[in-house]
N, C-alpha and C positions, 0 to 999 in steps of 0.2 A: 796509538789509539787509532782505530780504523773508523771512517765515517761511512755509514751505509747510505747510499743514495736512494731516496723513496721513488717508487715506480710511479710513472705518469698516470694520472687518472684516466680510467676508460673513456672512450669517445661516447658522449651522450647523443641519442638520437635526436634530430631536430623536432621541435614541437609540431604537432600536426596542425595543418591549415584548417581553420574554422570557416563555415559558410558565413558570410556577412548577414547581419540581422536584417538589412534592408531586403535581401533577397527572400528571407523567410516571411517577412511581412507582405512583400509583393505576392508571393504565392498564396498566403492566406486570403488576402483581399480579393485576389482574382478568382478564388474558389467561391467566395461570397459574392461574386459579381452579380447574381441575380437581383441584388438590391439596387443596381444601377450605378450609383456614384462610385461604389467600392471597386467596380470593374475598371473605371478610368484611373482611379488611384492606383490600383494593382499594376496596370500597364505602365504608368509613369515610374513607379518604384522599380518595376521590372527592368526598365531601360537603364535606370541610373544604377541599380544593383548589379546589372550584368557587367557594366564597366569595372565596378569594384571587384566582382567575382574573377574577372580575368586577371586582375592584379594579384589577387590571393592565390588563384589557381584552384578554386573550388566553388561550386554553386553556379556555374554558368548554365548548366542544364536546367537547374530549378528556376533561374531568372527567365530563361527562354520559355519554359512551361507557363510561368505566370503571365508572360505577355500574350502567349497563344490562348490561354484559358480566358483572360480578360477581353481579348479581342472577339473570341466566340461568343461571350456573353452579350457584348455590345451588338454584334451581328444579330443575335437571336432577339434582343430587345427592339432593335429597329424593325425587324420583320413583324414581330408581334404588334408593335405600335401601328404599322401600316395596315395590317389585317383588321385590327380593332377599329381603326378609323374607317376602313371601307365597310365594315359591318354596321357601324353607327350611321354612315350616310345612306347605306340601303335600308336600314330600319326606318329612318326619318322619311324617306321617299315612300315607303310602303304605307306609313301612317298617313301621309298627305293624300295618297291615292284613295285609301279607305275613307277618309273624311270627305273627299270629293264625291265618291260613289254614294255615300249615305245621304249627302245633301239633296240630291234630286228626288230620292225616295221619300224623304220627309216632306218635301214641298208637295209631291204628288199626293201623299196621304192627306195633307191639310186641304188641297183643293177638292179631293173627293169628299172629305167631311163637309166642307161649305156647300158643295153641290147637293149633297143628300139633305141637309138641313133646309136649303132653299126650296127643294122640291116638296118637302113635307109642309112648309109654311104657306106656300102659294096655292090657292084652289085652281081647279082646271078652268082656264078661260077659253071662251069660244074662239074657234079659229077665225082668222081674218077672212077666210074664203066664205064662211057661213054667214058672217055679219055684214058683209058689204054686198049690195046688189050688183048684179052683172050689168055693165054699161056696154053697149054695142060700140064697137070700134069702127071708125069710118075707113072706107076703102081708100087706099093711097092712090092719088091721082098719077097718071103716067108722066113721067119726067120727060122734058123736052131738053134735048141737049143741043146746044149751039156749036157749030164747028168753028173752032178757032184756027186761024191760019198758023201754020207751023213757023216757028221762028227759025231763021236760017242764021248759023253762028257767023259772026263777023270774022272775016280774016284778019288776023293780025300780022303785021309784017315782021319777018324774021330779023333779029338784031344782027347788024352787020359786025362781023368781028374785026376789032381794031387791029391794025398791024402793029406788032410790037417788035422793036429792034432787039433781038437777042444778042448778048455779049459773047464774043468769041473767046476761047481760052487764052489766045495771045493778048487780046485786050485786057482781060482780067489779070494776066500776069504783068502787064505793063503798068496797070494801075497800082498793084501791089509793089512793084519795084519803085514807082515814083513816090509812094508813101514811105518806103523804107529809107530812100535817100533823103526826104525832108525830115526824118526823124533824127538824123545826126548832123546834118549840115543845111545851109540855106542855098537856095537856087532862084534864078529868075525863071520866068516861064519859057523863054527861048532856050536858056541854059539847060533846063531840066529835059526839054525836048531833045536837045543834042546829046545829052548824057544817056538818055534811053536809046537813042539811035546807035550811040557807041556801044551799048550793051547788046546790040544785035536786033532790036525791034525795028519794024518798019516805020517809015515816016507817019503813016496813017495811024498805026497802033500807038505810037508815042504822042501824037497829036490828041488821040482819043483819051489816053490816060491823063493828059495835063488838062483836058476840057472837062474830065469827070471827077476831079478832086477839088475840094473846097480849100483854096489857099489865099491868104492876104499877101499879095506880092509886094506891097509897101512894107509890110512887117519883115518879109523876107530881105528886102533891100537894106533895112535898118540892121538886121542880124548880120548880113554880109559885110556892112560898113564896120560894124563893131569887130568882126573877125580880122578885117584887114588892119585895123588900128592896134590889134593885140600884138602884132609881129612887125609892123612897119608904120613910120610916120607918113602922113599924107597932108597936103594942103587941101582946102575945101574943093577948089576946082579940080585938082588931081584926083580926089577921091570920087567925085562925081563922074569924071571921064572913066575911072577904073570901073565903077558900077555900070556904067553904059556899055563898057566893053564886055562885061559879064552878061549882057542881054537885057538889063533893066531899061525901062523907058526914062526919059529926062525927068518926068514928074517923080517917077518912083526912085530914081537916084537922089534927086533933091530932098525928098521926103527922108530917105535913109540917112543922108548926111545931117539934116536937121535933127533927127532923133538921136544921134550921138553927140549933139552939141558942138558940131564943127562949124 
């Protein structure tokens, strides 16, 4: 017995790709975009449907058309709104101008009417020139002018310009350098002068800088005493001698040692 093998079924064509419904709705709503909100919905559906159309392979052009049509409706709507707003503003300004122009004319008409009524009601009155007799006017007497001595302006002494000492650039830099040193460490007055001279300033500029800054030298002595005690032990007399070596006076050194409690 022979078995006949059945022939394989013929290859069926793949189903045709369909346009996503979202793309169709996007195109319809974009076409109806003159309503306003439908254009916005059509643009949104167009962007979403375009991604799905790319996956399916059909409807990309329709989604793009929906986006373009919806955007065009939106642009036209914005332009129309702007034009209508400008027309409304112009119309309101014209109305105001017409009202302002009409008001003076109405006031003038009312004034003319009142003047006409007043002239009709009041009888003719005799003029003031006819009713009053003429009175002779006396001749003016000649005026006698007394000569007054001319006042001579008093000479005011010119103010004497006070001499002002202008600060030189070197002195200004010395003051700035002194303040910079005091910002991060303590100095005695003599020690700060010597430091400025070490930096290259002249003795006069260094002395000027120290004299033109506000410093509590007793407070500087206390800060310097605290700095010494932070890294080395001292007796009271030894710390006073060390502060005097730094340029502090005896009173300033004693104050600094008392401030740190030694």
